[in-house]
MIFI-32654 format. One record per residue: residue number from 0; chain; x negated, y, z negated of N, C-alpha, C, O in turn. Coordinates in pm, 1 decimal. Last residue first. Example, Ala and Ser with C-alpha at 12.3 -4.5 7.8 and 13.67 -1.06 7.14 Angstrom:
1, A, -1285.0, -225.0, -708.0, -1367.0, -106.0, -714.0, -1290.0, 3.0, -787.0, -1340.9, 113.8, -803.9
0, A, -1319.0, -569.0, -780.0, -1230.0, -450.0, -780.0, -1320.0, -330.0, -780.0, -1423.6, -331.9, -846.5
This chain:
112, A, -13651.0, 9687.5, -13190.0, -13753.3, 9773.8, -13250.3, -13884.0, 9706.1, -13244.2, -13984.3, 9761.3, -13289.6
111, A, -13387.9, 9695.5, -12999.1, -13507.3, 9612.4, -13013.4, -13620.8, 9698.6, -13063.0, -13680.2, 9774.4, -12986.3
110, A, -13159.3, 9827.7, -12938.6, -13189.4, 9809.3, -13081.2, -13317.3, 9729.2, -13102.3, -13350.8, 9698.2, -13216.6
109, A, -13058.7, 10063.8, -12718.7, -13153.3, 9953.6, -12728.8, -13194.6, 9940.4, -12875.2, -13257.4, 10030.7, -12930.3
108, A, -12714.0, 10140.9, -12663.6, -12843.3, 10171.5, -12724.1, -12929.6, 10045.5, -12735.5, -12879.1, 9935.6, -12758.8
107, A, -12569.8, 10045.0, -12345.8, -12565.3, 10072.6, -12488.7, -12706.2, 10093.2, -12542.2, -12804.8, 10065.9, -12473.6
106, A, -12574.9, 9970.6, -12087.8, -12594.7, 10112.9, -12112.5, -12588.0, 10146.8, -12260.4, -12599.1, 10263.5, -12297.7
105, A, -12323.9, 9720.8, -12111.8, -12445.6, 9771.7, -12048.9, -12454.1, 9922.6, -12071.2, -12352.6, 9992.4, -12072.9
104, A, -12208.2, 9625.2, -12435.6, -12182.1, 9676.2, -12301.5, -12311.3, 9731.1, -12243.7, -12397.2, 9781.2, -12316.3
103, A, -12279.3, 9325.5, -12608.2, -12299.5, 9469.0, -12595.9, -12271.2, 9511.1, -12452.6, -12306.7, 9440.0, -12358.6
102, A, -12029.9, 9084.1, -12677.8, -12151.6, 9122.4, -12606.2, -12158.4, 9274.5, -12598.1, -12056.8, 9342.5, -12583.2
101, A, -11912.9, 8984.0, -12993.8, -11889.8, 9058.5, -12869.2, -12023.3, 9094.1, -12807.8, -12118.0, 9129.9, -12877.8
100, A, -11790.4, 8720.3, -13179.4, -11909.1, 8791.6, -13134.4, -11876.2, 8860.1, -13003.4, -11818.2, 8799.7, -12913.2
99, A, -11557.7, 8699.7, -13454.9, -11602.5, 8672.1, -13318.7, -11721.6, 8760.1, -13284.7, -11749.4, 8859.7, -13351.5
98, A, -11537.8, 8754.4, -13722.7, -11467.1, 8636.5, -13672.4, -11504.4, 8603.6, -13527.8, -11484.5, 8490.6, -13483.3
97, A, -11839.0, 8838.8, -13900.8, -11728.8, 8872.8, -13810.6, -11666.0, 8746.3, -13753.1, -11732.9, 8644.1, -13736.9
96, A, -11891.4, 8701.0, -14234.0, -11933.4, 8727.6, -14096.2, -11813.8, 8767.5, -14010.6, -11700.0, 8734.2, -14043.5
95, A, -11785.4, 8626.6, -14472.2, -11843.8, 8760.2, -14464.1, -11883.9, 8799.2, -14321.6, -11907.3, 8916.5, -14292.8
94, A, -11713.7, 8365.3, -14442.2, -11605.2, 8462.1, -14459.1, -11656.5, 8605.1, -14447.7, -11579.4, 8695.9, -14416.6
93, A, -11957.5, 8235.6, -14448.2, -11891.1, 8253.5, -14318.6, -11777.8, 8355.1, -14326.7, -11749.0, 8423.7, -14228.6
92, A, -12001.2, 8235.6, -14726.4, -12091.5, 8309.6, -14638.2, -12025.1, 8336.6, -14503.5, -12035.0, 8447.2, -14450.4
91, A, -11794.6, 8068.5, -14813.8, -11801.2, 8206.6, -14861.6, -11889.5, 8292.0, -14771.5, -11856.8, 8407.3, -14743.4
90, A, -11866.5, 7830.1, -14685.6, -11737.9, 7894.3, -14654.7, -11738.4, 8040.5, -14696.0, -11689.1, 8126.5, -14623.0
89, A, -12111.2, 7781.0, -14816.6, -12108.1, 7805.3, -14672.6, -11979.5, 7873.5, -14629.0, -11981.9, 7964.0, -14545.5
88, A, -12017.8, 7733.5, -15076.0, -12109.2, 7845.4, -15051.3, -12111.8, 7882.3, -14902.6, -12114.2, 8000.2, -14867.2
87, A, -11873.8, 7498.7, -15027.7, -11804.5, 7618.7, -15075.1, -11888.8, 7743.5, -15048.4, -11837.2, 7846.0, -15003.9
86, A, -12085.3, 7328.6, -14959.3, -11976.6, 7353.2, -14863.7, -11904.4, 7482.0, -14900.9, -11877.1, 7565.1, -14814.3
85, A, -12231.9, 7328.8, -15199.4, -12291.6, 7388.1, -15078.2, -12186.7, 7416.3, -14971.6, -12196.5, 7516.3, -14900.5
84, A, -12047.7, 7196.7, -15362.8, -12092.7, 7332.5, -15397.7, -12150.2, 7401.0, -15274.3, -12120.7, 7517.5, -15247.9
83, A, -12033.1, 6949.5, -15235.4, -11912.7, 7032.5, -15245.2, -11949.3, 7177.2, -15277.1, -11888.1, 7269.8, -15223.9
82, A, -12296.6, 6862.0, -15275.0, -12245.1, 6879.9, -15138.8, -12123.0, 6971.4, -15140.6, -12110.9, 7060.7, -15056.7
81, A, -12297.9, 6839.2, -15551.9, -12381.4, 6942.7, -15490.1, -12339.9, 6967.2, -15345.6, -12346.7, 7080.5, -15297.9
80, A, -12143.4, 6615.1, -15583.9, -12089.7, 6743.3, -15631.1, -12168.9, 6859.5, -15570.5, -12112.9, 6965.2, -15541.5
79, A, -12311.5, 6413.4, -15500.4, -12199.3, 6450.7, -15413.1, -12137.1, 6583.9, -15455.1, -12084.1, 6657.0, -15371.4
78, A, -12653.6, 6405.5, -15521.3, -12533.1, 6438.0, -15597.3, -12422.3, 6486.0, -15503.3, -12437.7, 6587.2, -15434.8
77, A, -12861.1, 6382.8, -15341.9, -12812.0, 6260.9, -15407.3, -12676.0, 6283.8, -15471.9, -12592.9, 6193.2, -15476.8
76, A, -12929.4, 6528.3, -15039.5, -12868.1, 6551.9, -15170.5, -12812.4, 6421.3, -15226.2, -12727.0, 6357.7, -15164.5
75, A, -13015.0, 6520.6, -14779.2, -13114.3, 6503.3, -14883.8, -13060.2, 6522.9, -15024.2, -13138.0, 6533.2, -15119.1
74, A, -12791.9, 6524.1, -14623.4, -12869.4, 6647.7, -14632.9, -12970.4, 6641.5, -14747.4, -13006.7, 6744.0, -14805.1
73, A, -12701.5, 6244.6, -14802.9, -12657.6, 6336.1, -14697.7, -12721.7, 6472.2, -14722.3, -12707.2, 6529.1, -14830.5
72, A, -12904.0, 5965.8, -14866.8, -12853.7, 6094.5, -14916.3, -12820.5, 6188.3, -14799.7, -12901.9, 6208.1, -14709.5
71, A, -12794.3, 5648.6, -14794.6, -12881.4, 5754.7, -14743.2, -12825.6, 5887.3, -14792.7, -12710.3, 5919.3, -14763.6
70, A, -12632.4, 5430.7, -14868.3, -12711.8, 5501.3, -14968.3, -12809.9, 5604.7, -14917.6, -12900.4, 5644.7, -14990.9
69, A, -12456.2, 5315.1, -14699.1, -12580.2, 5240.5, -14724.0, -12676.7, 5316.7, -14814.9, -12789.7, 5272.8, -14836.3
68, A, -12250.4, 5505.0, -14693.0, -12221.7, 5368.9, -14740.0, -12348.2, 5289.6, -14772.3, -12347.6, 5206.1, -14862.8
67, A, -12378.3, 5724.8, -14577.2, -12333.1, 5732.1, -14715.9, -12310.3, 5591.7, -14772.6, -12346.9, 5563.6, -14886.7
66, A, -12414.5, 5627.0, -14316.1, -12529.0, 5666.5, -14398.3, -12492.7, 5666.9, -14546.0, -12567.3, 5615.7, -14629.6
65, A, -12150.3, 5598.5, -14232.6, -12236.1, 5480.4, -14242.6, -12356.1, 5509.0, -14332.3, -12394.6, 5425.7, -14414.4
64, A, -12081.1, 5873.0, -14236.8, -12010.5, 5776.9, -14321.7, -12093.7, 5650.3, -14340.3, -12106.1, 5600.5, -14452.2
63, A, -12252.3, 5972.8, -14040.6, -12264.7, 6021.4, -14178.1, -12196.4, 5924.8, -14274.5, -12248.9, 5897.8, -14382.5
62, A, -12151.4, 5833.6, -13821.1, -12291.5, 5814.1, -13860.4, -12312.6, 5861.6, -14004.3, -12383.6, 5796.7, -14081.1
61, A, -11892.6, 5938.8, -13810.9, -11912.4, 5795.5, -13833.3, -12054.2, 5768.8, -13881.1, -12074.5, 5689.1, -13972.7
60, A, -11946.6, 6204.9, -13752.0, -11876.3, 6170.5, -13875.3, -11893.7, 6024.3, -13910.9, -11908.0, 5989.8, -14028.2
59, A, -12063.7, 6181.8, -13499.6, -12145.4, 6227.2, -13612.3, -12078.4, 6194.7, -13745.2, -12146.8, 6160.3, -13841.6
58, A, -12003.7, 5888.5, -13307.1, -11955.1, 6016.0, -13360.7, -12035.0, 6054.0, -13485.2, -12069.6, 5968.0, -13566.2
57, A, -12226.5, 5757.0, -13072.3, -12166.0, 5739.5, -13204.2, -12127.1, 5877.3, -13259.6, -12207.5, 5970.5, -13258.8
56, A, -12365.4, 5817.6, -12840.6, -12220.5, 5804.4, -12833.8, -12152.0, 5788.0, -12967.6, -12030.2, 5803.6, -12976.2
55, A, -12634.2, 5807.8, -12864.7, -12573.9, 5940.6, -12868.7, -12422.2, 5933.8, -12872.6, -12356.6, 6033.0, -12904.3
54, A, -12776.5, 5554.8, -13066.5, -12695.3, 5591.9, -12950.5, -12633.1, 5729.1, -12969.6, -12585.2, 5762.1, -13078.1
53, A, -12942.5, 5428.9, -13244.5, -12965.9, 5570.4, -13214.1, -12888.7, 5617.5, -13093.3, -12931.0, 5710.6, -13024.7
52, A, -12886.0, 5178.9, -13326.3, -12973.6, 5189.1, -13209.2, -13004.0, 5334.7, -13172.2, -13081.5, 5360.9, -13080.2
51, A, -12702.2, 5224.5, -13523.5, -12834.2, 5175.1, -13562.2, -12934.9, 5184.5, -13448.0, -13055.2, 5196.5, -13471.3
50, A, -12485.1, 5295.2, -13362.8, -12543.2, 5395.0, -13453.7, -12684.1, 5353.0, -13494.5, -12775.0, 5435.9, -13499.5
49, A, -12440.0, 5046.8, -13238.7, -12474.8, 5163.7, -13157.3, -12539.6, 5271.4, -13243.6, -12638.3, 5332.4, -13202.5
48, A, -12370.8, 4889.2, -13457.9, -12491.2, 4856.5, -13381.6, -12536.0, 4972.6, -13294.1, -12655.9, 4995.0, -13276.9
47, A, -12130.1, 5018.7, -13529.7, -12242.5, 5011.7, -13623.9, -12372.4, 4985.2, -13548.5, -12473.0, 5051.8, -13572.8
46, A, -11981.9, 4970.2, -13297.9, -12009.1, 5108.4, -13338.8, -12127.0, 5112.1, -13435.0, -12214.1, 5198.4, -13423.7
45, A, -11961.7, 4691.6, -13298.9, -12034.1, 4757.7, -13189.0, -12070.3, 4901.7, -13225.2, -12177.1, 4950.1, -13187.8
44, A, -11794.0, 4652.8, -13514.7, -11934.1, 4610.3, -13527.4, -12018.9, 4676.4, -13418.8, -12133.9, 4713.0, -13443.0
43, A, -11577.7, 4939.0, -13561.0, -11614.3, 4810.7, -13500.3, -11761.6, 4779.3, -13526.3, -11841.7, 4868.0, -13555.8
42, A, -11477.7, 5067.1, -13885.5, -11515.6, 5083.3, -13744.8, -11550.4, 4945.5, -13689.2, -11552.0, 4847.0, -13763.0
41, A, -11458.1, 5089.3, -14163.8, -11337.0, 5084.5, -14081.3, -11366.8, 5121.4, -13934.9, -11292.3, 5195.5, -13870.7
40, A, -11669.4, 5059.7, -14327.1, -11654.5, 5191.6, -14263.4, -11528.2, 5201.1, -14178.7, -11495.0, 5308.2, -14127.7
39, A, -11643.7, 4793.0, -14399.4, -11644.9, 4895.8, -14504.8, -11619.1, 5035.7, -14447.2, -11555.0, 5119.1, -14511.1
38, A, -11668.9, 4674.3, -14147.4, -11543.8, 4660.2, -14221.9, -11534.1, 4766.1, -14331.7, -11426.9, 4822.4, -14354.0
37, A, -11934.9, 4740.4, -14087.7, -11826.6, 4790.0, -14002.1, -11692.9, 4784.0, -14075.7, -11613.0, 4877.2, -14067.7
36, A, -12067.6, 4590.6, -14278.6, -12074.1, 4737.1, -14285.0, -11961.3, 4797.6, -14202.8, -11899.3, 4895.5, -14244.4
35, A, -12001.6, 4335.0, -14177.6, -11958.7, 4375.0, -14312.5, -11961.8, 4526.8, -14329.5, -11870.2, 4585.1, -14387.6
34, A, -12127.1, 4342.0, -13926.4, -11982.3, 4322.6, -13933.6, -11927.7, 4365.5, -14070.6, -11820.4, 4425.2, -14078.8
33, A, -12390.4, 4355.2, -13994.7, -12331.8, 4470.3, -13924.9, -12179.3, 4463.4, -13931.9, -12111.7, 4565.7, -13942.1
32, A, -12418.2, 4226.0, -14331.3, -12424.2, 4210.2, -14186.2, -12366.8, 4338.0, -14123.8, -12302.8, 4418.3, -14191.8
31, A, -12609.6, 4319.5, -14612.7, -12483.4, 4323.7, -14540.2, -12510.0, 4294.3, -14393.7, -12613.1, 4333.9, -14339.3
30, A, -12814.4, 4356.9, -14798.7, -12783.3, 4222.0, -14749.8, -12644.1, 4213.7, -14687.3, -12571.2, 4116.3, -14705.5
29, A, -12905.0, 4598.6, -14857.3, -12784.4, 4557.3, -14929.7, -12738.6, 4416.2, -14891.3, -12639.8, 4364.0, -14942.9
28, A, -13111.8, 4614.2, -14675.4, -13144.6, 4618.2, -14818.6, -13026.6, 4571.4, -14904.0, -13045.7, 4512.0, -15010.0
27, A, -12959.3, 4629.8, -14441.3, -13035.3, 4508.1, -14468.9, -13074.8, 4501.1, -14617.1, -13071.6, 4393.6, -14677.0
26, A, -12859.5, 4891.8, -14469.0, -12768.0, 4777.1, -14455.3, -12838.9, 4647.4, -14491.8, -12784.3, 4564.8, -14565.0
25, A, -13094.6, 5041.1, -14473.5, -13003.8, 5043.3, -14587.8, -12908.3, 4925.2, -14586.9, -12879.8, 4865.9, -14691.0
24, A, -13191.0, 4982.4, -14214.2, -13270.7, 4946.7, -14331.3, -13182.2, 4941.6, -14456.4, -13193.3, 4848.6, -14536.3
23, A, -12986.2, 5097.3, -14059.5, -13012.4, 4953.4, -14051.7, -13090.5, 4905.9, -14173.9, -13059.7, 4801.1, -14230.6
22, A, -13016.1, 5366.7, -14133.4, -12888.9, 5297.6, -14156.7, -12912.2, 5146.5, -14156.7, -12862.8, 5076.1, -14244.8
21, A, -13277.1, 5414.0, -14042.8, -13246.0, 5427.6, -14185.5, -13115.9, 5355.7, -14221.6, -13106.2, 5292.0, -14326.5
20, A, -13240.8, 5380.5, -13767.4, -13330.8, 5290.6, -13839.1, -13303.7, 5294.4, -13989.2, -13306.7, 5190.8, -14055.6
19, A, -13071.9, 5597.4, -13715.7, -13024.2, 5461.6, -13696.1, -13109.7, 5359.5, -13769.7, -13057.9, 5263.7, -13827.2
18, A, -13253.6, 5802.9, -13767.7, -13131.5, 5793.1, -13847.3, -13073.1, 5652.0, -13836.6, -13030.0, 5594.3, -13936.5
17, A, -13439.1, 5754.8, -13562.6, -13480.4, 5744.2, -13703.5, -13358.4, 5726.2, -13792.5, -13359.7, 5643.0, -13883.2
16, A, -13273.3, 5807.8, -13340.4, -13335.4, 5676.5, -13356.7, -13377.0, 5653.9, -13502.1, -13353.0, 5547.0, -13558.1
15, A, -13210.9, 6076.7, -13378.7, -13103.7, 5977.0, -13377.0, -13159.1, 5836.4, -13400.3, -13098.6, 5756.1, -13471.4
14, A, -13472.3, 6183.7, -13356.4, -13396.7, 6199.4, -13480.9, -13283.8, 6097.3, -13489.1, -13262.4, 6037.4, -13594.4
13, A, -13532.1, 6121.8, -13087.8, -13614.0, 6066.0, -13195.9, -13539.0, 6071.6, -13329.1, -13541.6, 5975.5, -13406.0
12, A, -13342.9, 6281.5, -12961.6, -13331.9, 6136.2, -12950.6, -13414.4, 6067.5, -13058.5, -13371.8, 5966.6, -13114.6
11, A, -13455.5, 6525.5, -13034.5, -13319.6, 6493.7, -13079.3, -13297.5, 6343.0, -13071.1, -13240.4, 6283.3, -13162.4
10, A, -13698.8, 6520.3, -12904.8, -13699.8, 6522.5, -13051.4, -13561.3, 6494.0, -13110.0, -13550.4, 6444.1, -13222.0
9, A, -13616.8, 6517.1, -12625.3, -13688.0, 6404.8, -12689.2, -13683.2, 6405.3, -12842.3, -13665.1, 6299.8, -12903.1
8, A, -13281.9, 6611.4, -12560.8, -13420.9, 6651.8, -12574.8, -13492.5, 6543.9, -12655.6, -13432.9, 6485.4, -12746.0
7, A, -13073.7, 6392.3, -12368.9, -13107.8, 6458.3, -12494.2, -13252.5, 6504.2, -12489.9, -13335.9, 6442.9, -12423.2
6, A, -12918.0, 6445.0, -12050.8, -13022.0, 6382.7, -12133.2, -13049.0, 6463.6, -12260.0, -13047.3, 6586.7, -12258.5
5, A, -12576.5, 6426.2, -12003.2, -12689.6, 6518.5, -12009.3, -12796.0, 6455.2, -12098.3, -12765.9, 6415.7, -12210.9
4, A, -12353.0, 6283.7, -11824.8, -12450.6, 6237.5, -11922.0, -12574.0, 6326.6, -11916.9, -12664.5, 6304.9, -11836.3
3, A, -12015.4, 6349.8, -11784.6, -12149.4, 6392.0, -11749.3, -12246.4, 6349.2, -11859.8, -12221.9, 6377.2, -11977.2
2, A, -11761.4, 6133.2, -11687.4, -11828.5, 6197.1, -11799.7, -11972.6, 6226.5, -11760.9, -12043.3, 6139.2, -11710.6
1, A, -11570.8, 6203.9, -11393.3, -11665.8, 6120.7, -11467.5, -11732.4, 6201.7, -11578.3, -11756.2, 6321.7, -11564.7
0, A, -11231.7, 6282.8, -11373.0, -11366.7, 6328.9, -11357.0, -11459.2, 6245.2, -11446.0, -11427.0, 6219.6, -11562.0
């Protein structure tokens, strides 16, 4: 079965494009070629160029790794220890939530106040 290409909402494509521009700017600031960044990230040069172009096909983990390598703060956090603290906080919060969501049965009470 062919892969379905659902168009991105314009603001999502804009975000990918900006993110790619930031990666390219960081790479150029470090005077690295796309091939050199690719070697550091253990990906192909085509993957780096696709991420820089804002391609939807680049894996989010790869884009974050490229961002980190060129000095783009992840979630705006300069301190990597703060990322670990926030991850832990998120795990603790998720542990308090139900493990699954159930739809209300028809005829149930209306909670819309």
